[in-house]
C-alpha positions in Angstrom: 95.7 138.2 89.6 93.2 139.5 91.8 92.9 136.4 94.0 90.7 136.8 97.2 93.3 136.2 100.4 92.6 133.4 102.7 94.5 131.6 105.1 96.0 128.6 104.0 95.1 125.7 106.8 96.8 122.2 106.9 94.0 120.7 105.5 94.4 122.7 102.2 97.7 120.5 101.4 94.7 117.9 100.3 97.9 115.5 99.6 99.3 117.5 96.5 101.5 120.0 98.6 102.5 123.1 96.9 103.9 121.7 93.3 105.9 123.2 91.0 104.0 125.2 88.4 102.6 122.3 85.6 102.3 124.2 82.4 98.9 122.7 80.3 99.1 119.8 82.5 96.0 118.8 84.9 97.0 116.3 87.5 93.7 114.5 86.4 92.6 113.6 82.9 88.6 114.4 81.9 87.8 110.8 82.4 89.2 110.4 85.9 92.4 108.8 85.3 95.7 110.2 86.7 97.6 112.5 84.3 101.1 111.6 85.8 103.9 109.6 84.1 105.4 107.1 86.2 109.2 106.0 85.7 111.8 104.0 87.6 109.9 100.5 87.7 111.6 97.2 86.5 111.3 96.6 82.8 109.3 93.4 84.1 107.3 94.7 86.3 104.5 92.5 87.1 102.7 94.4 90.2 100.3 96.1 88.4 99.4 93.4 85.5 96.3 92.2 87.1 94.9 95.5 87.8 95.7 97.0 84.2 93.9 94.0 82.8 90.9 94.7 84.8 90.7 98.5 84.2 91.9 98.6 80.3 89.5 99.5 77.9 87.3 96.5 76.2 88.6 97.1 73.1 92.4 96.9 74.2 91.4 93.6 76.4 89.7 92.0 73.5 92.7 92.9 71.0 95.1 91.8 73.7 93.0 88.2 74.3 92.5 87.7 70.4 96.5 88.5 69.6 97.6 86.6 72.4 95.4 83.3 71.2 96.6 83.9 67.6 100.5 84.1 68.9 100.1 81.3 71.2 98.8 79.1 68.3 100.9 79.9 65.9 104.1 79.2 67.8 102.8 75.9 68.8 101.9 75.2 64.8 105.6 76.1 64.2 106.2 73.5 66.8 104.5 70.8 65.3 105.7 71.7 61.9 109.5 71.1 63.2 108.7 67.2 63.8 107.8 66.6 60.2 105.1 65.8 58.1 104.3 62.2 59.5 104.1 64.2 63.0 100.3 64.4 62.9 98.0 61.7 61.6 94.9 62.7 59.8 96.2 66.2 58.0 96.3 66.7 54.4 100.2 66.8 54.5 100.0 63.1 55.1 98.8 62.2 51.2 102.1 61.4 49.5 103.3 65.0 50.9 101.8 66.7 48.1 100.2 69.5 49.8 102.1 72.7 50.4 104.0 74.1 53.4 101.0 76.6 54.0 98.4 73.9 53.9 100.7 71.9 56.9 100.9 75.0 58.4 97.1 75.5 58.7 96.7 71.9 59.6 99.1 72.4 62.6 97.3 75.7 63.5 93.7 74.2 63.8 95.2 71.1 65.8 97.0 73.6 68.0 93.5 75.3 68.5 91.9 72.3 69.3 94.5 71.1 71.5 94.7 74.5 73.7 90.9 74.3 74.0 90.4 71.0 74.7 88.0 70.3 72.2 89.6 67.5 70.5 87.6 66.4 67.2 89.5 63.5 66.3 90.3 64.3 62.8 93.8 65.0 63.7 95.8 63.3 66.2 99.3 63.6 67.6 102.1 60.8 66.7 105.4 60.4 68.4 106.5 60.8 71.9 107.9 64.4 71.0 104.6 65.7 69.4 102.1 63.9 71.8 104.4 65.7 74.6 104.1 69.0 73.0 100.2 68.3 72.8 99.9 67.5 76.4 101.8 70.6 77.5 99.8 73.0 75.5 96.8 71.3 76.8 97.6 72.2 80.2 98.6 75.6 79.4 95.1 76.1 77.6 93.2 75.1 81.0 95.4 77.3 82.7 94.8 80.4 80.4 91.1 79.9 79.9 90.7 80.0 84.0 92.7 83.1 83.9 90.4 84.6 80.9 87.3 83.3 83.1 88.5 85.4 86.0 89.6 88.1 84.2 85.9 88.6 82.5 84.3 88.0 85.7 86.3 90.7 87.5 85.7 93.0 84.9 81.9 92.5 84.9 81.5 92.7 88.6 84.0 95.3 89.5 81.8 98.1 91.0 82.0 101.4 89.1 79.8 104.6 88.6 78.8 105.6 85.0 78.2 109.4 85.8 77.2 111.7 83.0 78.8 115.6 83.7 78.0 118.4 81.8 80.6 119.2 79.0 81.3 122.6 80.7 81.2 124.3 84.2 78.8 127.6 84.6 79.1 130.9 85.9 75.2 131.1 86.7 72.7 133.1 88.7 72.4 131.8 92.3 69.6 132.8 94.7 68.4 136.6 94.3 71.3 138.5 93.1 74.1 136.3 93.6 76.4 134.1 91.6 77.9 130.5 91.5 79.9 128.2 89.8 77.9 125.1 88.6 78.0 122.0 86.5 75.6 119.2 86.6 75.6 115.4 86.4 73.6 112.3 86.3 73.3 108.5 86.5 74.0 107.0 83.2 72.7 103.8 84.8 69.3 102.5 86.0 70.7 101.4 89.4 70.1 103.2 92.7 73.1 105.7 94.2 72.6 106.6 97.4 74.4 108.7 100.3 76.4 110.6 97.7 79.0 113.0 98.4 81.0 115.6 96.4 84.3 117.6 96.5 85.6 120.1 94.3 89.1 121.1 94.4 89.8 124.0 92.7 94.0 124.6 91.7 95.9 127.5 89.9 99.5 128.5 89.4 100.7 131.5 91.9 103.7 133.2 91.8 105.0 133.4 95.7 108.6 134.7 96.8 109.5 134.6 93.2 108.6 131.0 92.7 105.6 129.9 90.8 103.7 126.9 92.3 100.7 125.0 91.7 98.1 126.1 94.9 95.1 123.7 95.8 92.0 124.9 97.6 88.9 123.0 98.3 85.7 124.6 97.4 82.6 124.9 99.4 79.6 123.9 97.7 75.8 124.6 98.4 75.1 121.1 99.1 77.9 118.4 99.8 76.0 115.3 100.1 72.3 114.3 98.9 70.7 111.1 100.0 69.8 109.4 96.5 70.4 110.5 92.9 66.9 109.4 91.0 67.2 112.9 88.5 70.2 115.1 87.9 72.5 117.3 90.5 73.3 120.5 90.2 76.6 121.2 92.2 76.8 124.9 93.0 79.8 126.6 94.7 78.3 129.9 96.0 80.5 133.1 94.5 80.3 134.8 97.9 83.4 136.5 100.3 84.1 133.3 101.5 85.3 131.8 97.5 88.8 132.3 96.6 87.3 133.1 93.1 85.2 136.0 94.4 87.8 138.3 92.5 89.0 136.6 89.5 88.4 137.2 85.9 88.3 135.3 83.0 91.6 136.2 82.0 92.9 135.5 85.7 91.7 131.9 85.3 93.4 131.1 82.2 96.4 132.8 82.6 96.8 130.8 86.0 95.7 128.0 84.1 93.0 127.3 86.7 91.5 123.5 86.8 88.6 121.9 88.8 89.2 118.6 89.9 85.8 116.9 90.6 85.2 113.7 93.2 82.4 111.6 93.5 81.7 109.2 96.3 78.7 107.1 96.1 77.3 103.8 97.5 75.8 101.5 95.1 72.6 99.6 96.2 73.4 97.0 93.5 77.0 95.7 94.5 76.3 96.8 98.2 79.8 99.0 97.7 81.1 102.2 97.5 81.7 103.5 94.3 84.0 106.7 92.8 83.7 109.1 89.9 86.1 111.8 89.2 86.6 114.5 86.3 88.2 117.6 85.5 87.7 120.9 84.2 90.0 123.7 82.8 89.6 127.4 82.6 88.7 127.3 78.8 85.6 124.8 79.9 84.0 127.7 81.9 80.9 129.5 80.3 80.6 132.8 81.5 77.2 134.5 82.0 74.9 131.2 81.3 72.4 129.2 83.2 71.4 125.4 82.5 68.5 124.6 80.7 66.0 121.8 82.4 67.0 118.4 81.6 63.6 116.9 82.8 60.0 116.8 81.3 56.9 114.7 81.6 55.4 112.3 79.3 51.8 112.1 78.4 51.1 110.1 81.3 52.8 112.7 83.5 55.7 110.7 84.5 59.1 112.5 85.1 61.5 112.0 81.8 64.9 112.8 82.1 67.2 113.2 79.0 70.5 112.6 79.4 71.2 114.0 76.2 70.3 117.7 77.6 73.0 117.4 80.6 74.9 119.9 79.0 72.3 122.4 77.3 72.8 126.2 78.7 71.5 129.6 77.7 73.0 132.7 78.0 72.8 134.8 80.7 73.3 138.9 81.6 76.8 138.9 83.2 80.2 138.0 82.0 82.6 137.8 84.8 82.8 137.3 88.3 83.4 140.3 90.5 81.0 142.5 87.8 78.1 144.4 89.4 
C-alpha cells in the first residue's frame, strides 16, 4: 500500500492509540453510537439505567413502559385474587361466585389499574385489612412510578440533540481547478438555527509495522473546519494534496486496509443555548470514485431558496476513478 509518509505527532493519537487490527469492525456505527462491546460489569449494574432510558429509541422506550405497566398490574391482580372472591366489593365475582376465574382476574386487573393511577372510580373497593394494605402500597408505588415516567419523558424531550442529514456516500470529486478532494455533504434536518459549527474527520486504517498489523488514526485537514451558521447544506472537503495521507492511496489500498472515516460535528443550538454533537462513519466501500454532488437547492416561483433534503446524497459521475491518477 502506497501510503504517503508523514511524521506521527503525539496529537495523532487522538485518544485511540495504536489499536490491534480490527477486521470489518469500525469503532463507531453509522448512527454515531460506539461499536464496542462492554463486559466486566456487575450483573445488577444500575449506574447507566437513567442514561439508557434517556437515550434508547422511542419504540423501545414505549415498549418498556407498556410492558412494565402490564406486568405490574398483572402481579397485583394475582395478589388481590389470592385474598379470595370477597376481597373486592363490587366485582362480578361477588354475585353468588358464579363467574369464572378469568372474570375475577379481569376485575382484579382493572381495579389494580385504577389504584396504581389513583383514579379510583369507586365501583370496586377493597375489603379487609390485607386487601386495603396492598391497595395502599400500590397507590404509593403508582405515585412514584408516574413521577419517574414524567421525569423521563421530560428528559427525553428536553435533551439537546442535533438531527443532521449526511450524504450516503463520500466522494472523490473535483476540487479547485485541477485538484481533487475527498467530500461529503450534510444539512440540518430541523428548523432550528445551528451556529459556530466545527467539523473533524478522523481517518483510520490497518497498517503493518514491524511485522505487526495495527490500526492507525490520522486527523484530516479540511478546506474549512468552521462555519458561523448552517442555513443551507455544507460540503466538507479534504484536499488531496501533498499534505494528505491519502494522496497515493488507491481504491484497492483503502479497501484492503479496511479504511474508515469517523466524522465528528460540534455546533451550538440557538434554541436550547447548548452545544450539541453529531457523529457518523464512512467505510472504504462507501467511497464513490470519480463523482461530484448535484445541487441540493433551487428557487421557487417567488425567488425564495428551497433546500431539498431528499437530494443530499445525489451525485453524478466524473472523469477519473482513483486518487493519484493523472
